[in-house]
PyMOL CGO cylinders between C-alpha atoms (Angstrom):
from pymol import cmd
from pymol.cgo import CYLINDER

trace = [
    CYLINDER, -74.48, 89.96, -1.65, -70.95, 91.31, -2.80, 0.3, 1, 1, 1, 1, 1, 1,
    CYLINDER, -70.95, 91.31, -2.80, -69.75, 89.37, -5.88, 0.3, 1, 1, 1, 1, 1, 1,
    CYLINDER, -69.75, 89.37, -5.88, -66.17, 87.47, -5.50, 0.3, 1, 1, 1, 1, 1, 1,
    CYLINDER, -66.17, 87.47, -5.50, -62.98, 89.64, -6.60, 0.3, 1, 1, 1, 1, 1, 1,
    CYLINDER, -62.98, 89.64, -6.60, -61.85, 88.41, -9.84, 0.3, 1, 1, 1, 1, 1, 1,
    CYLINDER, -61.85, 88.41, -9.84, -58.27, 88.10, -10.84, 0.3, 1, 1, 1, 1, 1, 1,
    CYLINDER, -58.27, 88.10, -10.84, -58.68, 90.99, -13.30, 0.3, 1, 1, 1, 1, 1, 1,
    CYLINDER, -58.68, 90.99, -13.30, -59.81, 93.24, -10.23, 0.3, 1, 1, 1, 1, 1, 1,
    CYLINDER, -59.81, 93.24, -10.23, -56.48, 92.38, -8.22, 0.3, 1, 1, 1, 1, 1, 1,
    CYLINDER, -56.48, 92.38, -8.22, -53.97, 92.99, -10.94, 0.3, 1, 1, 1, 1, 1, 1,
    CYLINDER, -53.97, 92.99, -10.94, -52.79, 96.32, -11.36, 0.3, 1, 1, 1, 1, 1, 1,
    CYLINDER, -52.79, 96.32, -11.36, -53.20, 98.08, -14.67, 0.3, 1, 1, 1, 1, 1, 1,
    CYLINDER, -53.20, 98.08, -14.67, -49.60, 98.15, -15.13, 0.3, 1, 1, 1, 1, 1, 1,
    CYLINDER, -49.60, 98.15, -15.13, -48.96, 94.67, -14.61, 0.3, 1, 1, 1, 1, 1, 1,
    CYLINDER, -48.96, 94.67, -14.61, -51.70, 93.88, -17.04, 0.3, 1, 1, 1, 1, 1, 1,
    CYLINDER, -51.70, 93.88, -17.04, -49.81, 95.38, -19.94, 0.3, 1, 1, 1, 1, 1, 1,
    CYLINDER, -49.81, 95.38, -19.94, -46.33, 93.96, -19.27, 0.3, 1, 1, 1, 1, 1, 1,
    CYLINDER, -46.33, 93.96, -19.27, -44.41, 96.42, -17.81, 0.3, 1, 1, 1, 1, 1, 1,
    CYLINDER, -44.41, 96.42, -17.81, -42.52, 94.26, -15.02, 0.3, 1, 1, 1, 1, 1, 1,
    CYLINDER, -42.52, 94.26, -15.02, -39.47, 92.73, -14.51, 0.3, 1, 1, 1, 1, 1, 1,
    CYLINDER, -39.47, 92.73, -14.51, -38.80, 89.37, -15.80, 0.3, 1, 1, 1, 1, 1, 1,
    CYLINDER, -38.80, 89.37, -15.80, -38.98, 86.69, -13.17, 0.3, 1, 1, 1, 1, 1, 1,
    CYLINDER, -38.98, 86.69, -13.17, -35.75, 84.76, -12.43, 0.3, 1, 1, 1, 1, 1, 1,
    CYLINDER, -35.75, 84.76, -12.43, -37.23, 81.40, -13.56, 0.3, 1, 1, 1, 1, 1, 1,
    CYLINDER, -37.23, 81.40, -13.56, -39.41, 80.63, -16.60, 0.3, 1, 1, 1, 1, 1, 1,
    CYLINDER, -39.41, 80.63, -16.60, -43.07, 80.50, -15.63, 0.3, 1, 1, 1, 1, 1, 1,
    CYLINDER, -43.07, 80.50, -15.63, -43.99, 77.63, -18.09, 0.3, 1, 1, 1, 1, 1, 1,
    CYLINDER, -43.99, 77.63, -18.09, -42.77, 75.56, -20.71, 0.3, 1, 1, 1, 1, 1, 1,
    CYLINDER, -42.77, 75.56, -20.71, -42.12, 77.80, -23.83, 0.3, 1, 1, 1, 1, 1, 1,
    CYLINDER, -42.12, 77.80, -23.83, -43.47, 77.44, -27.32, 0.3, 1, 1, 1, 1, 1, 1,
    CYLINDER, -43.47, 77.44, -27.32, -40.85, 76.64, -29.64, 0.3, 1, 1, 1, 1, 1, 1,
    CYLINDER, -40.85, 76.64, -29.64, -41.24, 77.18, -33.14, 0.3, 1, 1, 1, 1, 1, 1,
    CYLINDER, -41.24, 77.18, -33.14, -38.42, 75.12, -35.75, 0.3, 1, 1, 1, 1, 1, 1,
    CYLINDER, -38.42, 75.12, -35.75, -36.96, 76.56, -38.92, 0.3, 1, 1, 1, 1, 1, 1,
    CYLINDER, -36.96, 76.56, -38.92, -35.90, 73.73, -40.89, 0.3, 1, 1, 1, 1, 1, 1,
    CYLINDER, -35.90, 73.73, -40.89, -33.16, 73.57, -43.32, 0.3, 1, 1, 1, 1, 1, 1,
    CYLINDER, -33.16, 73.57, -43.32, -33.85, 75.16, -46.46, 0.3, 1, 1, 1, 1, 1, 1,
    CYLINDER, -33.85, 75.16, -46.46, -35.89, 77.95, -44.80, 0.3, 1, 1, 1, 1, 1, 1,
    CYLINDER, -35.89, 77.95, -44.80, -35.71, 81.29, -46.79, 0.3, 1, 1, 1, 1, 1, 1,
    CYLINDER, -35.71, 81.29, -46.79, -35.33, 84.47, -44.44, 0.3, 1, 1, 1, 1, 1, 1,
    CYLINDER, -35.33, 84.47, -44.44, -35.35, 87.83, -45.45, 0.3, 1, 1, 1, 1, 1, 1,
    CYLINDER, -35.35, 87.83, -45.45, -32.95, 90.58, -43.95, 0.3, 1, 1, 1, 1, 1, 1,
    CYLINDER, -32.95, 90.58, -43.95, -32.81, 94.62, -44.35, 0.3, 1, 1, 1, 1, 1, 1,
    CYLINDER, -32.81, 94.62, -44.35, -28.94, 95.44, -43.08, 0.3, 1, 1, 1, 1, 1, 1,
    CYLINDER, -28.94, 95.44, -43.08, -26.49, 98.22, -43.16, 0.3, 1, 1, 1, 1, 1, 1,
    CYLINDER, -26.49, 98.22, -43.16, -24.68, 97.65, -46.69, 0.3, 1, 1, 1, 1, 1, 1,
    CYLINDER, -24.68, 97.65, -46.69, -21.48, 97.79, -44.92, 0.3, 1, 1, 1, 1, 1, 1,
    CYLINDER, -21.48, 97.79, -44.92, -22.23, 94.14, -43.49, 0.3, 1, 1, 1, 1, 1, 1,
    CYLINDER, -22.23, 94.14, -43.49, -22.08, 90.92, -44.92, 0.3, 1, 1, 1, 1, 1, 1,
    CYLINDER, -22.08, 90.92, -44.92, -25.85, 89.69, -45.28, 0.3, 1, 1, 1, 1, 1, 1,
    CYLINDER, -25.85, 89.69, -45.28, -25.50, 86.88, -42.38, 0.3, 1, 1, 1, 1, 1, 1,
    CYLINDER, -25.50, 86.88, -42.38, -22.93, 88.91, -40.22, 0.3, 1, 1, 1, 1, 1, 1,
    CYLINDER, -22.93, 88.91, -40.22, -24.45, 89.70, -36.60, 0.3, 1, 1, 1, 1, 1, 1,
    CYLINDER, -24.45, 89.70, -36.60, -24.44, 92.85, -35.56, 0.3, 1, 1, 1, 1, 1, 1,
    CYLINDER, -24.44, 92.85, -35.56, -22.08, 94.40, -32.95, 0.3, 1, 1, 1, 1, 1, 1,
    CYLINDER, -22.08, 94.40, -32.95, -24.12, 97.20, -31.71, 0.3, 1, 1, 1, 1, 1, 1,
    CYLINDER, -24.12, 97.20, -31.71, -22.02, 100.01, -29.59, 0.3, 1, 1, 1, 1, 1, 1,
    CYLINDER, -22.02, 100.01, -29.59, -23.60, 99.88, -26.14, 0.3, 1, 1, 1, 1, 1, 1,
    CYLINDER, -23.60, 99.88, -26.14, -23.49, 103.37, -25.96, 0.3, 1, 1, 1, 1, 1, 1,
    CYLINDER, -23.49, 103.37, -25.96, -25.89, 103.38, -28.81, 0.3, 1, 1, 1, 1, 1, 1,
    CYLINDER, -25.89, 103.38, -28.81, -28.34, 100.96, -27.11, 0.3, 1, 1, 1, 1, 1, 1,
    CYLINDER, -28.34, 100.96, -27.11, -28.44, 103.26, -23.84, 0.3, 1, 1, 1, 1, 1, 1,
    CYLINDER, -28.44, 103.26, -23.84, -29.02, 106.23, -26.07, 0.3, 1, 1, 1, 1, 1, 1,
    CYLINDER, -29.02, 106.23, -26.07, -32.17, 104.77, -27.63, 0.3, 1, 1, 1, 1, 1, 1,
    CYLINDER, -32.17, 104.77, -27.63, -30.75, 103.23, -30.61, 0.3, 1, 1, 1, 1, 1, 1,
    CYLINDER, -30.75, 103.23, -30.61, -31.11, 99.53, -31.59, 0.3, 1, 1, 1, 1, 1, 1,
    CYLINDER, -31.11, 99.53, -31.59, -33.87, 97.40, -32.01, 0.3, 1, 1, 1, 1, 1, 1,
    CYLINDER, -33.87, 97.40, -32.01, -36.38, 95.74, -29.62, 0.3, 1, 1, 1, 1, 1, 1,
    CYLINDER, -36.38, 95.74, -29.62, -34.27, 92.50, -28.64, 0.3, 1, 1, 1, 1, 1, 1,
    CYLINDER, -34.27, 92.50, -28.64, -30.67, 93.41, -28.92, 0.3, 1, 1, 1, 1, 1, 1,
    CYLINDER, -30.67, 93.41, -28.92, -28.34, 91.92, -26.77, 0.3, 1, 1, 1, 1, 1, 1,
    CYLINDER, -28.34, 91.92, -26.77, -28.25, 94.28, -23.47, 0.3, 1, 1, 1, 1, 1, 1,
    CYLINDER, -28.25, 94.28, -23.47, -24.85, 95.82, -23.71, 0.3, 1, 1, 1, 1, 1, 1,
    CYLINDER, -24.85, 95.82, -23.71, -24.36, 94.54, -27.19, 0.3, 1, 1, 1, 1, 1, 1,
    CYLINDER, -24.36, 94.54, -27.19, -23.15, 91.29, -26.69, 0.3, 1, 1, 1, 1, 1, 1,
    CYLINDER, -23.15, 91.29, -26.69, -23.40, 88.81, -28.32, 0.3, 1, 1, 1, 1, 1, 1,
    CYLINDER, -23.40, 88.81, -28.32, -23.86, 90.13, -31.59, 0.3, 1, 1, 1, 1, 1, 1,
    CYLINDER, -23.86, 90.13, -31.59, -27.24, 89.78, -32.95, 0.3, 1, 1, 1, 1, 1, 1,
    CYLINDER, -27.24, 89.78, -32.95, -29.25, 89.43, -36.65, 0.3, 1, 1, 1, 1, 1, 1,
    CYLINDER, -29.25, 89.43, -36.65, -33.07, 90.61, -37.35, 0.3, 1, 1, 1, 1, 1, 1,
    CYLINDER, -33.07, 90.61, -37.35, -34.54, 88.47, -40.16, 0.3, 1, 1, 1, 1, 1, 1,
    CYLINDER, -34.54, 88.47, -40.16, -38.24, 87.82, -41.35, 0.3, 1, 1, 1, 1, 1, 1,
    CYLINDER, -38.24, 87.82, -41.35, -39.88, 85.10, -42.99, 0.3, 1, 1, 1, 1, 1, 1,
    CYLINDER, -39.88, 85.10, -42.99, -40.52, 87.68, -46.09, 0.3, 1, 1, 1, 1, 1, 1,
    CYLINDER, -40.52, 87.68, -46.09, -39.11, 90.42, -47.81, 0.3, 1, 1, 1, 1, 1, 1,
    CYLINDER, -39.11, 90.42, -47.81, -42.39, 92.55, -47.15, 0.3, 1, 1, 1, 1, 1, 1,
    CYLINDER, -42.39, 92.55, -47.15, -41.79, 92.23, -43.34, 0.3, 1, 1, 1, 1, 1, 1,
    CYLINDER, -41.79, 92.23, -43.34, -38.51, 92.42, -43.28, 0.3, 1, 1, 1, 1, 1, 1,
    CYLINDER, -38.51, 92.42, -43.28, -38.58, 95.97, -45.14, 0.3, 1, 1, 1, 1, 1, 1,
    CYLINDER, -38.58, 95.97, -45.14, -41.67, 97.08, -42.73, 0.3, 1, 1, 1, 1, 1, 1,
    CYLINDER, -41.67, 97.08, -42.73, -39.75, 96.43, -39.67, 0.3, 1, 1, 1, 1, 1, 1,
    CYLINDER, -39.75, 96.43, -39.67, -36.66, 98.17, -41.06, 0.3, 1, 1, 1, 1, 1, 1,
    CYLINDER, -36.66, 98.17, -41.06, -38.01, 101.16, -42.77, 0.3, 1, 1, 1, 1, 1, 1,
    CYLINDER, -38.01, 101.16, -42.77, -41.48, 101.88, -40.93, 0.3, 1, 1, 1, 1, 1, 1,
    CYLINDER, -41.48, 101.88, -40.93, -40.36, 102.28, -37.35, 0.3, 1, 1, 1, 1, 1, 1,
    CYLINDER, -40.36, 102.28, -37.35, -41.68, 105.27, -35.60, 0.3, 1, 1, 1, 1, 1, 1,
    CYLINDER, -41.68, 105.27, -35.60, -42.89, 106.47, -38.86, 0.3, 1, 1, 1, 1, 1, 1,
    CYLINDER, -42.89, 106.47, -38.86, -45.81, 108.97, -37.53, 0.3, 1, 1, 1, 1, 1, 1,
    CYLINDER, -45.81, 108.97, -37.53, -49.15, 109.16, -39.66, 0.3, 1, 1, 1, 1, 1, 1,
    CYLINDER, -49.15, 109.16, -39.66, -49.90, 113.01, -40.93, 0.3, 1, 1, 1, 1, 1, 1,
    CYLINDER, -49.90, 113.01, -40.93, -53.31, 114.10, -40.41, 0.3, 1, 1, 1, 1, 1, 1,
    CYLINDER, -53.31, 114.10, -40.41, -54.58, 112.78, -43.92, 0.3, 1, 1, 1, 1, 1, 1,
    CYLINDER, -54.58, 112.78, -43.92, -53.32, 109.43, -42.54, 0.3, 1, 1, 1, 1, 1, 1,
    CYLINDER, -53.32, 109.43, -42.54, -50.33, 109.31, -44.66, 0.3, 1, 1, 1, 1, 1, 1,
    CYLINDER, -50.33, 109.31, -44.66, -46.78, 108.80, -43.92, 0.3, 1, 1, 1, 1, 1, 1,
    CYLINDER, -46.78, 108.80, -43.92, -43.85, 110.09, -45.50, 0.3, 1, 1, 1, 1, 1, 1,
    CYLINDER, -43.85, 110.09, -45.50, -40.59, 108.14, -45.67, 0.3, 1, 1, 1, 1, 1, 1,
    CYLINDER, -40.59, 108.14, -45.67, -37.27, 110.34, -45.82, 0.3, 1, 1, 1, 1, 1, 1,
    CYLINDER, -37.27, 110.34, -45.82, -35.13, 108.95, -48.80, 0.3, 1, 1, 1, 1, 1, 1,
    CYLINDER, -35.13, 108.95, -48.80, -32.32, 108.70, -46.44, 0.3, 1, 1, 1, 1, 1, 1,
    CYLINDER, -32.32, 108.70, -46.44, -34.28, 105.52, -44.78, 0.3, 1, 1, 1, 1, 1, 1,
    CYLINDER, -34.28, 105.52, -44.78, -32.96, 103.62, -47.52, 0.3, 1, 1, 1, 1, 1, 1,
    CYLINDER, -32.96, 103.62, -47.52, -29.42, 105.13, -48.40, 0.3, 1, 1, 1, 1, 1, 1,
    CYLINDER, -29.42, 105.13, -48.40, -26.72, 102.57, -48.10, 0.3, 1, 1, 1, 1, 1, 1,
    CYLINDER, -26.72, 102.57, -48.10, -29.24, 99.72, -47.26, 0.3, 1, 1, 1, 1, 1, 1,
    CYLINDER, -29.24, 99.72, -47.26, -29.29, 95.81, -48.57, 0.3, 1, 1, 1, 1, 1, 1,
    CYLINDER, -29.29, 95.81, -48.57, -32.05, 93.42, -48.83, 0.3, 1, 1, 1, 1, 1, 1,
    CYLINDER, -32.05, 93.42, -48.83, -30.61, 89.86, -48.48, 0.3, 1, 1, 1, 1, 1, 1,
    CYLINDER, -30.61, 89.86, -48.48, -32.22, 86.54, -48.98, 0.3, 1, 1, 1, 1, 1, 1,
    CYLINDER, -32.22, 86.54, -48.98, -30.96, 83.84, -46.61, 0.3, 1, 1, 1, 1, 1, 1,
    CYLINDER, -30.96, 83.84, -46.61, -31.18, 80.43, -46.24, 0.3, 1, 1, 1, 1, 1, 1,
    CYLINDER, -31.18, 80.43, -46.24, -31.16, 78.18, -43.24, 0.3, 1, 1, 1, 1, 1, 1,
    CYLINDER, -31.16, 78.18, -43.24, -28.49, 75.62, -43.15, 0.3, 1, 1, 1, 1, 1, 1,
    CYLINDER, -28.49, 75.62, -43.15, -29.08, 74.07, -39.85, 0.3, 1, 1, 1, 1, 1, 1,
    CYLINDER, -29.08, 74.07, -39.85, -32.59, 73.77, -38.05, 0.3, 1, 1, 1, 1, 1, 1,
    CYLINDER, -32.59, 73.77, -38.05, -32.98, 76.89, -35.79, 0.3, 1, 1, 1, 1, 1, 1,
    CYLINDER, -32.98, 76.89, -35.79, -35.33, 76.70, -32.54, 0.3, 1, 1, 1, 1, 1, 1,
    CYLINDER, -35.33, 76.70, -32.54, -37.14, 79.95, -31.55, 0.3, 1, 1, 1, 1, 1, 1,
    CYLINDER, -37.14, 79.95, -31.55, -39.00, 80.45, -28.53, 0.3, 1, 1, 1, 1, 1, 1,
    CYLINDER, -39.00, 80.45, -28.53, -42.43, 81.42, -30.08, 0.3, 1, 1, 1, 1, 1, 1,
    CYLINDER, -42.43, 81.42, -30.08, -43.61, 84.86, -28.58, 0.3, 1, 1, 1, 1, 1, 1,
    CYLINDER, -43.61, 84.86, -28.58, -46.86, 85.07, -30.56, 0.3, 1, 1, 1, 1, 1, 1,
    CYLINDER, -46.86, 85.07, -30.56, -50.17, 83.41, -29.76, 0.3, 1, 1, 1, 1, 1, 1,
    CYLINDER, -50.17, 83.41, -29.76, -50.00, 81.24, -26.60, 0.3, 1, 1, 1, 1, 1, 1,
    CYLINDER, -50.00, 81.24, -26.60, -46.12, 81.67, -26.70, 0.3, 1, 1, 1, 1, 1, 1,
    CYLINDER, -46.12, 81.67, -26.70, -46.57, 85.03, -25.03, 0.3, 1, 1, 1, 1, 1, 1,
    CYLINDER, -46.57, 85.03, -25.03, -48.23, 83.76, -22.10, 0.3, 1, 1, 1, 1, 1, 1,
    CYLINDER, -48.23, 83.76, -22.10, -46.04, 80.81, -21.62, 0.3, 1, 1, 1, 1, 1, 1,
    CYLINDER, -46.04, 80.81, -21.62, -43.31, 83.34, -20.89, 0.3, 1, 1, 1, 1, 1, 1,
    CYLINDER, -43.31, 83.34, -20.89, -45.50, 85.28, -18.72, 0.3, 1, 1, 1, 1, 1, 1,
    CYLINDER, -45.50, 85.28, -18.72, -46.25, 88.57, -20.83, 0.3, 1, 1, 1, 1, 1, 1,
    CYLINDER, -46.25, 88.57, -20.83, -48.46, 89.94, -23.11, 0.3, 1, 1, 1, 1, 1, 1,
    CYLINDER, -48.46, 89.94, -23.11, -48.54, 91.89, -26.65, 0.3, 1, 1, 1, 1, 1, 1,
    CYLINDER, -48.54, 91.89, -26.65, -46.85, 95.01, -24.86, 0.3, 1, 1, 1, 1, 1, 1,
    CYLINDER, -46.85, 95.01, -24.86, -43.33, 92.65, -25.51, 0.3, 1, 1, 1, 1, 1, 1,
    CYLINDER, -43.33, 92.65, -25.51, -43.49, 92.67, -29.12, 0.3, 1, 1, 1, 1, 1, 1,
    CYLINDER, -43.49, 92.67, -29.12, -45.50, 95.80, -29.78, 0.3, 1, 1, 1, 1, 1, 1,
    CYLINDER, -45.50, 95.80, -29.78, -44.21, 98.56, -27.44, 0.3, 1, 1, 1, 1, 1, 1,
    CYLINDER, -44.21, 98.56, -27.44, -42.70, 101.83, -28.86, 0.3, 1, 1, 1, 1, 1, 1,
    CYLINDER, -42.70, 101.83, -28.86, -39.08, 102.36, -28.91, 0.3, 1, 1, 1, 1, 1, 1,
    CYLINDER, -39.08, 102.36, -28.91, -38.90, 104.24, -25.89, 0.3, 1, 1, 1, 1, 1, 1,
    CYLINDER, -38.90, 104.24, -25.89, -39.62, 100.79, -24.03, 0.3, 1, 1, 1, 1, 1, 1,
    CYLINDER, -39.62, 100.79, -24.03, -36.42, 98.96, -25.43, 0.3, 1, 1, 1, 1, 1, 1,
    CYLINDER, -36.42, 98.96, -25.43, -34.36, 98.65, -22.40, 0.3, 1, 1, 1, 1, 1, 1,
    CYLINDER, -34.36, 98.65, -22.40, -37.30, 96.55, -21.21, 0.3, 1, 1, 1, 1, 1, 1,
    CYLINDER, -37.30, 96.55, -21.21, -37.91, 94.40, -23.79, 0.3, 1, 1, 1, 1, 1, 1,
    CYLINDER, -37.91, 94.40, -23.79, -34.42, 93.42, -24.19, 0.3, 1, 1, 1, 1, 1, 1,
    CYLINDER, -34.42, 93.42, -24.19, -33.68, 92.48, -20.48, 0.3, 1, 1, 1, 1, 1, 1,
    CYLINDER, -33.68, 92.48, -20.48, -36.89, 90.49, -21.34, 0.3, 1, 1, 1, 1, 1, 1,
    CYLINDER, -36.89, 90.49, -21.34, -35.09, 88.77, -24.23, 0.3, 1, 1, 1, 1, 1, 1,
    CYLINDER, -35.09, 88.77, -24.23, -31.78, 88.33, -22.37, 0.3, 1, 1, 1, 1, 1, 1,
    CYLINDER, -31.78, 88.33, -22.37, -34.35, 86.25, -19.79, 0.3, 1, 1, 1, 1, 1, 1,
    CYLINDER, -34.35, 86.25, -19.79, -36.34, 84.28, -22.11, 0.3, 1, 1, 1, 1, 1, 1,
    CYLINDER, -36.34, 84.28, -22.11, -33.05, 82.99, -23.70, 0.3, 1, 1, 1, 1, 1, 1,
    CYLINDER, -33.05, 82.99, -23.70, -31.72, 82.22, -20.56, 0.3, 1, 1, 1, 1, 1, 1,
    CYLINDER, -31.72, 82.22, -20.56, -34.32, 80.17, -19.41, 0.3, 1, 1, 1, 1, 1, 1,
    CYLINDER, -34.32, 80.17, -19.41, -34.02, 78.43, -23.13, 0.3, 1, 1, 1, 1, 1, 1,
    CYLINDER, -34.02, 78.43, -23.13, -30.46, 77.20, -23.50, 0.3, 1, 1, 1, 1, 1, 1,
    CYLINDER, -30.46, 77.20, -23.50, -30.89, 75.12, -26.67, 0.3, 1, 1, 1, 1, 1, 1,
    CYLINDER, -30.89, 75.12, -26.67, -32.87, 78.12, -28.50, 0.3, 1, 1, 1, 1, 1, 1,
    CYLINDER, -32.87, 78.12, -28.50, -31.02, 79.79, -31.12, 0.3, 1, 1, 1, 1, 1, 1,
    CYLINDER, -31.02, 79.79, -31.12, -33.07, 82.83, -30.84, 0.3, 1, 1, 1, 1, 1, 1,
    CYLINDER, -33.07, 82.83, -30.84, -36.74, 84.67, -30.57, 0.3, 1, 1, 1, 1, 1, 1,
    CYLINDER, -36.74, 84.67, -30.57, -39.78, 84.87, -33.11, 0.3, 1, 1, 1, 1, 1, 1,
    CYLINDER, -39.78, 84.87, -33.11, -42.54, 87.18, -33.01, 0.3, 1, 1, 1, 1, 1, 1,
    CYLINDER, -42.54, 87.18, -33.01, -45.24, 89.02, -35.11, 0.3, 1, 1, 1, 1, 1, 1,
    CYLINDER, -45.24, 89.02, -35.11, -43.93, 92.27, -35.22, 0.3, 1, 1, 1, 1, 1, 1,
    CYLINDER, -43.93, 92.27, -35.22, -45.79, 95.62, -34.54, 0.3, 1, 1, 1, 1, 1, 1,
    CYLINDER, -45.79, 95.62, -34.54, -45.69, 97.04, -38.21, 0.3, 1, 1, 1, 1, 1, 1,
    CYLINDER, -45.69, 97.04, -38.21, -46.95, 93.71, -39.87, 0.3, 1, 1, 1, 1, 1, 1,
    CYLINDER, -46.95, 93.71, -39.87, -48.55, 91.62, -37.75, 0.3, 1, 1, 1, 1, 1, 1,
    CYLINDER, -48.55, 91.62, -37.75, -49.56, 89.01, -40.57, 0.3, 1, 1, 1, 1, 1, 1,
    CYLINDER, -49.56, 89.01, -40.57, -45.90, 88.14, -40.90, 0.3, 1, 1, 1, 1, 1, 1,
    CYLINDER, -45.90, 88.14, -40.90, -42.93, 87.04, -38.28, 0.3, 1, 1, 1, 1, 1, 1,
    CYLINDER, -42.93, 87.04, -38.28, -39.57, 88.31, -37.43, 0.3, 1, 1, 1, 1, 1, 1,
    CYLINDER, -39.57, 88.31, -37.43, -36.98, 86.80, -35.42, 0.3, 1, 1, 1, 1, 1, 1,
    CYLINDER, -36.98, 86.80, -35.42, -33.74, 87.87, -33.74, 0.3, 1, 1, 1, 1, 1, 1,
    CYLINDER, -33.74, 87.87, -33.74, -30.98, 85.34, -33.88, 0.3, 1, 1, 1, 1, 1, 1,
    CYLINDER, -30.98, 85.34, -33.88, -27.96, 85.54, -31.56, 0.3, 1, 1, 1, 1, 1, 1,
    CYLINDER, -27.96, 85.54, -31.56, -24.12, 84.80, -32.83, 0.3, 1, 1, 1, 1, 1, 1,
    CYLINDER, -24.12, 84.80, -32.83, -23.55, 82.69, -29.70, 0.3, 1, 1, 1, 1, 1, 1,
    CYLINDER, -23.55, 82.69, -29.70, -26.16, 80.62, -30.48, 0.3, 1, 1, 1, 1, 1, 1,
    CYLINDER, -26.16, 80.62, -30.48, -26.89, 80.52, -34.47, 0.3, 1, 1, 1, 1, 1, 1,
    CYLINDER, -26.89, 80.52, -34.47, -23.58, 81.10, -35.92, 0.3, 1, 1, 1, 1, 1, 1,
    CYLINDER, -23.58, 81.10, -35.92, -22.86, 78.92, -38.83, 0.3, 1, 1, 1, 1, 1, 1,
    CYLINDER, -22.86, 78.92, -38.83, -26.46, 78.54, -39.43, 0.3, 1, 1, 1, 1, 1, 1,
    CYLINDER, -26.46, 78.54, -39.43, -27.25, 80.77, -42.27, 0.3, 1, 1, 1, 1, 1, 1,
    CYLINDER, -27.25, 80.77, -42.27, -25.86, 81.18, -45.91, 0.3, 1, 1, 1, 1, 1, 1,
    CYLINDER, -25.86, 81.18, -45.91, -26.59, 83.82, -48.43, 0.3, 1, 1, 1, 1, 1, 1,
    CYLINDER, -26.59, 83.82, -48.43, -28.76, 83.34, -51.40, 0.3, 1, 1, 1, 1, 1, 1,
    CYLINDER, -28.76, 83.34, -51.40, -28.89, 86.90, -52.88, 0.3, 1, 1, 1, 1, 1, 1,
    CYLINDER, -28.89, 86.90, -52.88, -28.45, 90.72, -51.77, 0.3, 1, 1, 1, 1, 1, 1,
    CYLINDER, -28.45, 90.72, -51.77, -29.62, 93.68, -53.40, 0.3, 1, 1, 1, 1, 1, 1,
    CYLINDER, -29.62, 93.68, -53.40, -29.12, 97.31, -52.68, 0.3, 1, 1, 1, 1, 1, 1,
    CYLINDER, -29.12, 97.31, -52.68, -32.49, 98.71, -51.78, 0.3, 1, 1, 1, 1, 1, 1,
    CYLINDER, -32.49, 98.71, -51.78, -31.58, 102.15, -53.22, 0.3, 1, 1, 1, 1, 1, 1,
    CYLINDER, -31.58, 102.15, -53.22, -31.39, 101.16, -56.98, 0.3, 1, 1, 1, 1, 1, 1,
    CYLINDER, -31.39, 101.16, -56.98, -32.68, 98.80, -59.37, 0.3, 1, 1, 1, 1, 1, 1,
    CYLINDER, -32.68, 98.80, -59.37, -34.66, 95.34, -58.18, 0.3, 1, 1, 1, 1, 1, 1,
    CYLINDER, -34.66, 95.34, -58.18, -34.08, 96.18, -54.84, 0.3, 1, 1, 1, 1, 1, 1,
    CYLINDER, -34.08, 96.18, -54.84, -35.63, 99.54, -55.07, 0.3, 1, 1, 1, 1, 1, 1,
    CYLINDER, -35.63, 99.54, -55.07, -38.50, 98.07, -56.93, 0.3, 1, 1, 1, 1, 1, 1,
    CYLINDER, -38.50, 98.07, -56.93, -39.26, 95.32, -54.29, 0.3, 1, 1, 1, 1, 1, 1,
    CYLINDER, -39.26, 95.32, -54.29, -39.04, 98.47, -51.43, 0.3, 1, 1, 1, 1, 1, 1,
    CYLINDER, -39.04, 98.47, -51.43, -41.37, 100.49, -53.35, 0.3, 1, 1, 1, 1, 1, 1,
    CYLINDER, -41.37, 100.49, -53.35, -43.71, 97.50, -53.86, 0.3, 1, 1, 1, 1, 1, 1,
    CYLINDER, -43.71, 97.50, -53.86, -43.43, 96.75, -50.04, 0.3, 1, 1, 1, 1, 1, 1,
    CYLINDER, -43.43, 96.75, -50.04, -44.50, 100.28, -48.93, 0.3, 1, 1, 1, 1, 1, 1,
    CYLINDER, -44.50, 100.28, -48.93, -47.12, 100.53, -51.29, 0.3, 1, 1, 1, 1, 1, 1,
    CYLINDER, -47.12, 100.53, -51.29, -48.70, 97.58, -49.54, 0.3, 1, 1, 1, 1, 1, 1,
    CYLINDER, -48.70, 97.58, -49.54, -48.49, 99.39, -46.17, 0.3, 1, 1, 1, 1, 1, 1,
    CYLINDER, -48.49, 99.39, -46.17, -49.74, 102.79, -47.61, 0.3, 1, 1, 1, 1, 1, 1,
    CYLINDER, -49.74, 102.79, -47.61, -46.78, 104.56, -48.10, 0.3, 1, 1, 1, 1, 1, 1,
    CYLINDER, -46.78, 104.56, -48.10, -46.67, 104.89, -51.87, 0.3, 1, 1, 1, 1, 1, 1,
    CYLINDER, -46.67, 104.89, -51.87, -47.07, 109.23, -51.92, 0.3, 1, 1, 1, 1, 1, 1,
    CYLINDER, -47.07, 109.23, -51.92, -44.11, 109.29, -49.91, 0.3, 1, 1, 1, 1, 1, 1,
    CYLINDER, -44.11, 109.29, -49.91, -42.20, 107.45, -51.99, 0.3, 1, 1, 1, 1, 1, 1,
    CYLINDER, -42.20, 107.45, -51.99, -42.46, 109.46, -55.15, 0.3, 1, 1, 1, 1, 1, 1,
    CYLINDER, -42.46, 109.46, -55.15, -42.12, 112.76, -52.87, 0.3, 1, 1, 1, 1, 1, 1,
    CYLINDER, -42.12, 112.76, -52.87, -38.49, 111.53, -52.02, 0.3, 1, 1, 1, 1, 1, 1,
    CYLINDER, -38.49, 111.53, -52.02, -37.88, 109.69, -55.17, 0.3, 1, 1, 1, 1, 1, 1,
    CYLINDER, -37.88, 109.69, -55.17, -36.45, 106.56, -53.43, 0.3, 1, 1, 1, 1, 1, 1,
]
cmd.load_cgo(trace, "trace")
């Protein structure tokens, strides 16, 4: 007797890891995470930007492989990445595509923190975020590929981000467990939805003083202590 085919056997391996275009309509009602007024967020950003300034990325740099996972395709609207802890914000900003060597160690170039700041922000208006973690990924028809794939696939993940937001007109952005610190939570907010809902509490340069101490402590927790000493950051 031949066993009945399972759903697993009918789906291709490519489909199972999320690499397919987003559908035109939402497959399910999304899982929503709400950040209440008074919630603290942390952001690592170029020191040339104000802490609450949304990032107007050049579309050409996106096509050339620059930018982040959920940047707006084409660079509009401007967007802002943040995290629920300073450690997660530092990990996401500094450890992207940082390889391990044969000893299982990672080296961080000194240039990685040059002209960067760590800012603490406070939510001044409730933020509704589409949760892309736990059951939230299945709700949008995706799996961990969407939030853990390499930078070489960001053109596809950005299209998914745009589609998910188009299905959820009241959402201010997206929230997920990031690749470099999946104990934490990261988010991307969009200027056309979230402008005016953040204020600056503090900002520190990462290359000196208290900001440098925080960077060193965060990197130590991710096993990058030796490279910190060698590049004198």
